[in-house]
C-alpha positions as a Markdown table, in Angstrom:
| # | Residue | x | y | z |
|---|---|---|---|---|
| 1 | Met | 26.4 | -30.7 | -4.5 |
| 2 | Gly | 25.4 | -29.5 | -1.0 |
| 3 | Ile | 28.3 | -28.4 | 1.1 |
| 4 | Lys | 28.1 | -27.6 | 4.8 |
| 5 | Ile | 30.7 | -25.0 | 6.0 |
| 6 | Ser | 31.7 | -24.7 | 9.6 |
| 7 | Ala | 33.8 | -21.6 | 10.4 |
| 8 | Pro | 34.0 | -18.6 | 12.6 |
| 9 | Gly | 32.3 | -15.3 | 11.5 |
| 10 | Leu | 29.6 | -17.0 | 9.4 |
| 11 | Glu | 27.0 | -14.7 | 10.8 |
| 12 | Ser | 28.3 | -12.1 | 8.3 |
| 13 | Ala | 27.9 | -14.5 | 5.4 |
| 14 | Ile | 25.1 | -13.8 | 2.8 |
| 15 | Ala | 23.1 | -16.8 | 1.9 |
| 16 | Gly | 23.1 | -17.5 | -1.8 |
| 17 | Ser | 26.3 | -15.5 | -2.5 |
| 18 | Glu | 29.0 | -17.1 | -4.6 |
| 19 | Leu | 31.7 | -19.2 | -3.0 |
| 20 | Phe | 35.3 | -18.2 | -4.1 |
| 21 | Lys | 38.5 | -20.2 | -3.6 |
| 22 | Cys | 41.3 | -17.8 | -2.6 |
| 23 | Val | 45.0 | -18.7 | -2.1 |
| 24 | Asn | 46.3 | -15.3 | -1.0 |
| 25 | Asp | 45.1 | -12.0 | 0.5 |
| 26 | Gln | 44.8 | -10.3 | -2.9 |
| 27 | Glu | 42.4 | -12.9 | -4.1 |
| 28 | Ile | 40.4 | -12.5 | -0.9 |
| 29 | Glu | 40.1 | -8.8 | -1.5 |
| 30 | Asp | 39.1 | -9.3 | -5.2 |
| 31 | Ala | 36.4 | -11.8 | -4.1 |
| 32 | Lys | 35.0 | -9.2 | -1.6 |
| 33 | Glu | 34.8 | -6.6 | -4.3 |
| 34 | Gln | 33.1 | -9.0 | -6.6 |
| 35 | Ile | 30.4 | -9.8 | -4.1 |
| 36 | Glu | 29.9 | -6.1 | -3.3 |
| 37 | Arg | 29.5 | -5.3 | -7.0 |
| 38 | Asp | 26.9 | -8.0 | -7.4 |
| 39 | Leu | 24.8 | -6.5 | -4.5 |
| 40 | Ile | 25.2 | -2.9 | -5.8 |
| 41 | Asp | 24.1 | -4.0 | -9.2 |
| 42 | Ile | 21.0 | -5.5 | -7.8 |
| 43 | Leu | 20.2 | -2.4 | -5.8 |
| 44 | Asp | 20.9 | -0.1 | -8.7 |
| 45 | Lys | 18.7 | -2.2 | -11.1 |
| 46 | Tyr | 15.7 | -2.9 | -8.9 |
| 47 | Val | 15.5 | -0.6 | -5.9 |
| 48 | Asp | 14.5 | 3.1 | -5.8 |
| 49 | Lys | 14.5 | 4.5 | -2.3 |
| 50 | Thr | 13.4 | 7.9 | -3.6 |
| 51 | Gln | 9.9 | 6.7 | -4.3 |
| 52 | Asp | 7.2 | 4.7 | -2.5 |
| 53 | Gly | 7.6 | 0.9 | -2.8 |
| 54 | Val | 7.3 | -2.4 | -1.0 |
| 55 | Cys | 10.0 | -4.1 | 1.0 |
| 56 | Val | 11.2 | -7.4 | -0.3 |
| 57 | Gln | 13.0 | -10.2 | 1.6 |
| 58 | Ala | 14.2 | -13.5 | 0.3 |
| 59 | Ser | 16.3 | -16.5 | 1.5 |
| 60 | Thr | 19.2 | -16.1 | -1.0 |
| 61 | Ile | 20.6 | -13.6 | -3.4 |
| 62 | Gly | 19.4 | -15.8 | -6.3 |
| 63 | Ser | 15.8 | -16.0 | -5.1 |
| 64 | Leu | 15.9 | -12.2 | -4.3 |
| 65 | Glu | 17.0 | -11.3 | -7.8 |
| 66 | Ala | 14.4 | -13.6 | -9.3 |
| 67 | Leu | 11.6 | -12.0 | -7.2 |
| 68 | Leu | 12.8 | -8.5 | -8.0 |
| 69 | Glu | 12.9 | -9.2 | -11.7 |
| 70 | Phe | 9.3 | -10.5 | -11.5 |
| 71 | Leu | 8.2 | -7.4 | -9.6 |
| 72 | Lys | 9.9 | -5.1 | -12.1 |
| 73 | Cys | 8.1 | -6.8 | -15.0 |
| 74 | Ser | 4.9 | -6.4 | -13.0 |
| 75 | Lys | 5.6 | -2.7 | -12.4 |
| 76 | Ile | 5.6 | -3.0 | -8.6 |
| 77 | Pro | 8.1 | -0.5 | -7.1 |
| 78 | Val | 10.6 | -1.7 | -4.5 |
| 79 | Ala | 12.0 | 0.6 | -1.8 |
| 80 | Asn | 14.0 | -1.8 | 0.4 |
| 81 | Val | 15.5 | -5.3 | 0.1 |
| 82 | Asn | 17.1 | -7.8 | 2.5 |
| 83 | Ile | 18.1 | -11.4 | 2.8 |
| 84 | Gly | 17.3 | -13.8 | 5.5 |
| 85 | Pro | 14.5 | -14.1 | 8.2 |
| 86 | Ile | 12.4 | -11.1 | 8.9 |
| 87 | His | 13.2 | -9.3 | 12.2 |
| 88 | Arg | 11.8 | -6.3 | 13.9 |
| 89 | Lys | 14.3 | -4.0 | 12.2 |
| 90 | Asp | 13.0 | -5.1 | 8.8 |
| 91 | Val | 9.4 | -4.2 | 9.8 |
| 92 | Ile | 10.6 | -0.7 | 11.0 |
| 93 | Lys | 11.8 | 0.0 | 7.4 |
| 94 | Ala | 8.3 | -0.8 | 6.1 |
| 95 | Thr | 6.8 | 1.7 | 8.5 |
| 96 | Thr | 8.4 | 4.5 | 6.5 |
| 97 | Ala | 5.5 | 4.3 | 4.0 |
| 98 | Met | 3.1 | 4.9 | 6.9 |
| 99 | Asn | 4.8 | 8.1 | 7.9 |
| 100 | Lys | 4.8 | 9.8 | 4.5 |
| 101 | Glu | 2.1 | 12.3 | 3.7 |
| 102 | Arg | -0.5 | 10.8 | 1.3 |
| 103 | Ala | 1.5 | 7.6 | 1.1 |
| 104 | Lys | -0.4 | 4.6 | -0.2 |
| 105 | Ile | -1.1 | 2.0 | 2.5 |
| 106 | Glu | -0.3 | -0.9 | 0.1 |
| 107 | Phe | 3.4 | 0.1 | 0.2 |
| 108 | Ala | 3.5 | -0.5 | 4.0 |
| 109 | Thr | 4.1 | -4.1 | 3.0 |
| 110 | Ile | 6.8 | -6.8 | 3.2 |
| 111 | Leu | 6.9 | -9.4 | 0.5 |
| 112 | Ala | 8.7 | -12.4 | 2.0 |
| 113 | Phe | 9.9 | -15.1 | -0.3 |
| 114 | Asp | 11.0 | -18.4 | 1.3 |
| 115 | Val | 11.9 | -16.8 | 4.7 |
| 116 | Arg | 10.7 | -17.1 | 8.2 |
| 117 | Val | 9.0 | -14.3 | 10.1 |
| 118 | Met | 10.4 | -14.0 | 13.6 |
| 119 | Pro | 7.7 | -13.8 | 16.4 |
| 120 | Asp | 8.9 | -10.3 | 17.5 |
| 121 | Ala | 8.6 | -9.1 | 13.9 |
| 122 | Ala | 5.1 | -10.5 | 13.4 |
| 123 | Lys | 3.9 | -9.0 | 16.7 |
| 124 | Phe | 5.4 | -5.6 | 15.8 |
| 125 | Ala | 4.0 | -5.6 | 12.3 |
| 126 | Glu | 0.5 | -6.3 | 13.6 |
| 127 | Glu | 0.8 | -3.4 | 16.1 |
| 128 | Glu | 2.0 | -1.0 | 13.4 |
| 129 | Gly | -0.4 | -2.1 | 10.7 |
| 130 | Ile | 2.3 | -3.6 | 8.4 |
| 131 | Lys | 1.2 | -6.4 | 6.1 |
| 132 | Ile | 3.6 | -9.3 | 5.6 |
| 133 | Phe | 2.9 | -11.7 | 2.7 |
| 134 | Thr | 4.9 | -14.9 | 2.8 |
| 135 | Ala | 5.1 | -17.7 | 0.2 |
| 136 | Asn | 7.5 | -20.2 | -1.3 |
| 137 | Ile | 6.2 | -19.6 | -4.8 |
| 138 | Ile | 6.7 | -16.2 | -6.5 |
| 139 | Tyr | 3.3 | -16.4 | -8.3 |
| 140 | His | 1.4 | -17.0 | -5.0 |
| 141 | Leu | 3.2 | -14.0 | -3.4 |
| 142 | Phe | 2.3 | -11.9 | -6.4 |
| 143 | Asp | -1.4 | -12.9 | -6.4 |
| 144 | Glu | -1.8 | -12.2 | -2.7 |
| 145 | Phe | -0.2 | -8.8 | -3.0 |
| 146 | Thr | -2.2 | -7.7 | -6.2 |
| 147 | Ala | -5.4 | -8.7 | -4.5 |
| 148 | Tyr | -4.5 | -6.6 | -1.5 |
| 149 | Val | -3.6 | -3.6 | -3.7 |
| 150 | Gln | -7.0 | -3.8 | -5.4 |
| 151 | Lys | -8.7 | -3.9 | -2.0 |
| 152 | Cys | -6.8 | -0.8 | -0.9 |
| 153 | Lys | -7.7 | 1.0 | -4.1 |
| 154 | Asp | -11.4 | 0.1 | -3.7 |
| 155 | Asp | -11.4 | 1.3 | -0.1 |
| 156 | Arg | -9.8 | 4.6 | -1.1 |
| 157 | Lys | -12.3 | 5.0 | -3.9 |
| 158 | Ala | -15.2 | 4.4 | -1.6 |
| 159 | Glu | -13.8 | 6.8 | 1.1 |
| 160 | Asp | -13.0 | 9.6 | -1.4 |
| 161 | Gly | -16.5 | 9.1 | -3.0 |
| 162 | Asn | -18.1 | 9.8 | 0.3 |
| 163 | Lys | -16.1 | 12.9 | 0.8 |
| 164 | Ala | -16.9 | 14.4 | -2.6 |
| 165 | Ile | -19.6 | 17.0 | -2.7 |
| 166 | Phe | -21.5 | 17.6 | -5.9 |
| 167 | Pro | -22.8 | 21.2 | -5.9 |
| 168 | Cys | -26.3 | 22.0 | -7.0 |
| 169 | Ile | -28.9 | 24.7 | -6.8 |
| 170 | Ile | -32.4 | 23.6 | -5.6 |
| 171 | Glu | -35.6 | 25.5 | -5.2 |
| 172 | Met | -38.3 | 24.5 | -2.8 |
| 173 | Val | -41.7 | 23.8 | -4.4 |
| 174 | Lys | -44.4 | 26.0 | -3.0 |
| 175 | Asp | -46.5 | 24.3 | -0.3 |
| 176 | Ala | -44.4 | 21.1 | -0.7 |
| 177 | Cys | -43.2 | 20.8 | 2.9 |
| 178 | Phe | -44.6 | 17.4 | 4.0 |
| 179 | Asn | -42.8 | 17.1 | 7.3 |
| 180 | Thr | -41.5 | 20.1 | 9.4 |
| 181 | Lys | -39.8 | 17.9 | 12.1 |
| 182 | Ser | -36.8 | 15.6 | 11.8 |
| 183 | Pro | -36.6 | 14.2 | 9.3 |
| 184 | Ile | -37.7 | 17.2 | 7.2 |
| 185 | Val | -39.4 | 16.1 | 4.0 |
| 186 | Ile | -39.8 | 18.7 | 1.2 |
| 187 | Gly | -40.3 | 18.8 | -2.5 |
| 188 | Val | -37.7 | 20.6 | -4.6 |
| 189 | Asn | -36.8 | 21.3 | -8.2 |
| 190 | Val | -33.1 | 20.9 | -9.1 |
| 191 | Lys | -32.2 | 24.0 | -11.1 |
| 192 | Glu | -28.5 | 23.3 | -11.6 |
| 193 | Gly | -26.0 | 20.5 | -10.8 |
| 194 | Val | -26.7 | 17.1 | -9.3 |
| 195 | Leu | -28.5 | 16.4 | -6.0 |
| 196 | Arg | -27.1 | 13.4 | -4.2 |
| 197 | Thr | -27.3 | 11.8 | -0.8 |
| 198 | Gly | -25.0 | 13.4 | 1.7 |
| 199 | Thr | -25.1 | 16.8 | -0.1 |
| 200 | Pro | -25.1 | 19.6 | 2.6 |
| 201 | Ile | -28.0 | 22.0 | 2.3 |
| 202 | Cys | -27.7 | 25.7 | 3.1 |
| 203 | Val | -29.6 | 28.9 | 2.5 |
| 204 | Pro | -27.5 | 31.6 | 0.7 |
| 205 | Asp | -30.0 | 34.4 | 1.6 |
| 206 | Lys | -29.7 | 33.6 | 5.3 |
| 207 | Gly | -25.9 | 33.9 | 5.4 |
| 208 | Asn | -25.4 | 30.3 | 4.1 |
| 209 | Leu | -27.5 | 29.0 | 7.0 |
| 210 | Arg | -26.7 | 25.2 | 7.3 |
| 211 | Leu | -29.9 | 23.1 | 7.4 |
| 212 | Gly | -28.3 | 19.7 | 7.4 |
| 213 | Thr | -27.5 | 17.1 | 4.7 |
| 214 | Val | -29.6 | 15.1 | 2.3 |
| 215 | Gln | -30.4 | 11.7 | 3.8 |
| 216 | Ser | -32.5 | 10.2 | 1.0 |
| 217 | Ile | -33.9 | 11.2 | -2.4 |
| 218 | Glu | -37.1 | 10.1 | -4.0 |
| 219 | Leu | -37.4 | 11.1 | -7.7 |
| 220 | Asn | -40.7 | 12.3 | -9.1 |
| 221 | Lys | -40.8 | 12.3 | -12.9 |
| 222 | Lys | -43.8 | 14.7 | -12.9 |
| 223 | Pro | -43.3 | 18.3 | -11.6 |
| 224 | Val | -44.8 | 18.7 | -8.1 |
| 225 | Asn | -46.4 | 22.0 | -9.2 |
């Protein structure tokens, strides 16, 4: 049944925790220890603060544990957890992933299950580049996050691909300079390696004189000479 409790000090109560009936001080202390053990068990089982991971927030202990179990089975690491609405302090925890060297941007994320995002938290998250995914169904939350992870991986792959330089040795074909002004157009034979767009060109005999980068390539199946 649904029970509404009115009492002082409820701001310290944890939604979803067990309700114990106590008749003396000793039973009260025993109940406190039981609740603490339950929370510690959840942290020990699902949270690893020594590695990169997402932040998870849910409305109750039960829904939090259900989401954490789902994330564990999906091999999604978790670095921080909390219960209740998302406040600015919760977003600050997620910024830790942004400050680590070579950290993955997808871990600067909060997965919020059945909780509200307070206006100050939403504003701060947008300013800091923290993604907050909210849903009332675990599978929806998972689908949104996995799509975001794939996008981050694709963006990194594209960025790293542009940075990679494929070394090669080319030799200019005699009398095959078709344009001496920008853009310079010359015919070359590739002696070693792979010539690609974006490859820097230099002349070793001239102290590695930098001539520029390859802007475009047109293949000729027949030798120029």
